[in-house]
C-alpha positions, -999 to +999 in steps of 0.1 A: -732-099+482-744-082+450-730-047+445-755-019+451-769-002+420-769+036+421-797+057+408-796+089+388-818+116+373-807+132+340-817+168+334-815+185+300-808+149+289-806+155+251-803+122+233-785+106+262-747+109+257-740+116+293-765+089+303-748+064+281-716+067+301-736+060+333-755+030+317-721+016+307-710+017+344-742+000+356-761+030+370-799+029+371-818+058+353-848+069+373-859+098+350-847+118+320-861+153+316-858+167+280-880+192+260-870+180+225-894+154+212-870+135+189-843+134+216-869+119+239-878+092+213-840+084+212-838+082+250-868+058+250-852+036+223-820+034+243-837+026+276-855-003+258-821-014+245-809-017+281-840-036+292-860-008+310-897-014+310-916+018+319-898+041+295-929+062+287-929+073+323-892+076+328-886+098+298-903+131+307-909+152+276-912+183+297-903+220+299-880+221+330-890+257+336-926+245+345-935+256+380-944+221+392-915+203+376-901+190+409-935+174+417-936+158+383-902+143+387-911+132+422-941+113+408-918+094+385-890+088+411-914+078+439-896+067+471-864+056+453-831+072+465-815+096+441-777+091+444-767+115+416-781+142+393-764+147+359-771+171+331-760+200+310-782+231+306-783+242+269-752+261+260-758+280+228-758+313+247-724+306+262-708+294+230-685+317+209-706+309+178-738+319+195-723+351+208-708+360+174-742+356+157-761+377+182-757+415+183-763+416+220-738+389+228-767+367+238-773+389+269-811+387+265-811+350+259-834+332+285-811+301+282-785+320+303-806+312+333-817+277+327-791+265+352-815+279+379-839+250+370-811+225+374-802+240+408-839+239+419-842+202+412-808+195+427-815+213+460-849+194+463-835+159+458-801+166+474-783+136+459-748+127+472-731+139+439-739+159+408-724+164+374-730+197+356-716+199+320-712+229+298-691+246+271-659+264+281-675+297+269-695+295+302-663+306+320-661+341+305-698+348+298-711+380+314-747+391+315-751+428+324-716+429+336-719+399+359-701+366+355-726+338+349-700+312+360-696+329+394-733+330+397-737+293+389-709+284+414-726+305+441-759+287+436-744+252+434-724+258+466-754+262+488-755+225+496-724+212+477-686+215+476-677+226+441-644+235+426-640+265+402-604+260+391-602+260+353-572+236+353-593+210+371-628+214+358-620+216+320-617+181+305-608+173+269-626+143+255-595+132+235-578+123+269-605+096+275-603+078+242-628+099+222-615+105+186-623+142+189-608+174+204-637+185+226-631+206+257-659+209+282-665+223+317-674+195+340-685+207+375-687+178+400-704+185+433-702+166+465-729+172+492-714+191+521-721+164+547-701+138+528-665+134+537-652+133+501-634+162+485-643+172+449-605+171+443-606+134+451-634+128+426-616+146+398-584+126+406-605+095+401-613+105+364-584+087+348-569+099+315-562+071+291-549+089+260-526+118+254-534+148+232-517+155+198-497+184+212-487+165+245-451+169+258-431+137+265-438+141+302-476+143+295-474+112+273-460+090+300-482+060+307-509+070+283-519+056+249-518+077+217-549+097+209-576+079+187-576+092+151-603+098+126-589+069+106-593+045+136-628+058+142-644+057+108-618+041+084-637+008+084-670+023+072-681+017+036-670+042+009-699+065-002-703+092-028-725+121-020-761+111-019-753+074-015-759+050+015-789+035+033-806+036+067-797+000+072-768-018+055-748-050+062-716-043+080-691-065+061-659-063+082-653-092+105-650-083+142-615-098+144-603-074+116-614-043+135-591-021+155-595-017+192-617+014+189-641-001+164-643-032+186-654-009+214-681+006+191-695-027+177-709-059+191-694-092+182-725-105+165-740-074+150-738-072+112-760-041+108-748-006+100-773+021+106-776+057+093-746+057+070-760+080+043-741+108+026-758+141+021-764+153-015-743+184-023-740+208-052-712+201-077-692+231-065-692+219-029-682+184-039-653+198-059-643+220-029-644+190-006-624+168-030-597+194-038-592+204-001-589+168+010-566+159-018-542+188-013-543+190+025-557+226+021-576+248+045-603+271+030-580+301+025-555+279+006-584+267-016-595+303-023-559+313-032-551+283-054-586+277-069-603+311-072-629+294-095-641+276-063-646+308-043-679+313-025-707+336-038-715+345-001-691+372+010-694+363+047-677+330+045-651+325+072-618+308+072-632+279+090-664+276+071-650+246+052-628+221+071-614+187+063-612+162+092-577+147+088-571+110+089-543+110+114-557+134+140-587+134+163-617+152+147-624+188+155-653+194+179-685+180+165-712+207+167-749+209+163-745+231+132-739+199+114-776+197+109-775+227+086-746+217+065-715+194+067-690+219+053-669+219+085-669+181+085-655+171+052-645+134+049-607+130+047-608+106+017-609+129-014-622+101-036-654+102-017-659+140-020-685+144+007-693+155+043-696+130+071-727+108+077-747+104+109-730+072+117-695+088+112-705+117+134-717+093+161-685+073+159-664+105+163-685+112+194-679+076+207-716+065+204-717+027+199-730+015+166-760-001+184-771+034+194-802+044+173-810+081+168-847+088+162-861+115+139-850+129+105-813+132+096-815+168+106-827+159+140-801+131+143-772+155+135-786+180+160-787+153+188-752+141+181-737+176+180-753+186+213-743+154+231-716+146+257-693+119+242-702+086+260-666+076+266-660+109+284-692+104+303-681+069+313-648+081+327-668+105+349-693+078+359-665+054+368-650+080+392-683+087+408-692+050+412-658+044+428-665+071+454-701+060+460-690+024+465-664+036+490-691+055+509-713+024+510-685+004+525-678+030+552-715+030+563 
């Protein structure tokens, strides 16, 4: 007997990083709700890649705060059973960067309450499970003296069993084979009438790799973290301003390391979106000198005052080299403005990372096409959930859904 295919709805879908993990585990997408036009174009392109037909209908370029959003989603879903809802309401207002830039600590930001729309859709369709993803800043965000996190838990717990323990709900992408240090809050909900505990679902999310600072006990049975070198070391050398939208990938598949094999198809010889930004001479020299000497920005300012910055408000972490032998730092949407925090580790290239390199560090396969300008592509990648982290979650949920199927 063929295994049952499980259906999901993706809210605040972005370009589909979370969805990609569910595709990889054989889930069936019923609808993606996303307000950003270029992210929607990316979602459609990826659905076509997976052989979906009615993508114009399934990708809903909609404002989720619309009063009739539930009806609109219902029209798309029809009579099909929704097994799971996934999504991550926008998180800029919960992030330290967002708060630092806003004099009111983002207290007036309407995005603080977008989770209400997630809850509204969730409580209408009442799937067996849900996945709610967000930044760790969510945990200590207060609006008018009230904890947003506690408010979210209270709303989600109306029909679902949900854990609030930080040690359980915060996952680091590095542990799941992503070449990047990225901590995220992953709230998993189990409908109250289902005899599965959330603890059980979290226990099914299996770590595969240890962190750079792991103790010997924590390393036991796990592989070493994936490094920047393993993730992007095979990609062609570029100087700033060089590269092309489509190039020939010259490495043979058999020469690739395990991570690159995961990212590429056997028979694919195309490399997309590997174009280096143009930078001014001073920035190129900063990149080169920092990478060559293993310096952070403060060390650069101290040792090369001629490369100091005319802007006075430049922070210690405004310029960062991503080191070869470590996972990358968290890829952020700010990448679309400049690449100063994502300097390529090879000083002979003297540049920031390309769209394809950012995608690799997020664990997007090379077949994944991001629509829109380079600015839009960087934004989509920086806001996404790494697909390999998403796949680990999807695997755990699938396991529990299959078990429920057997029991009934």
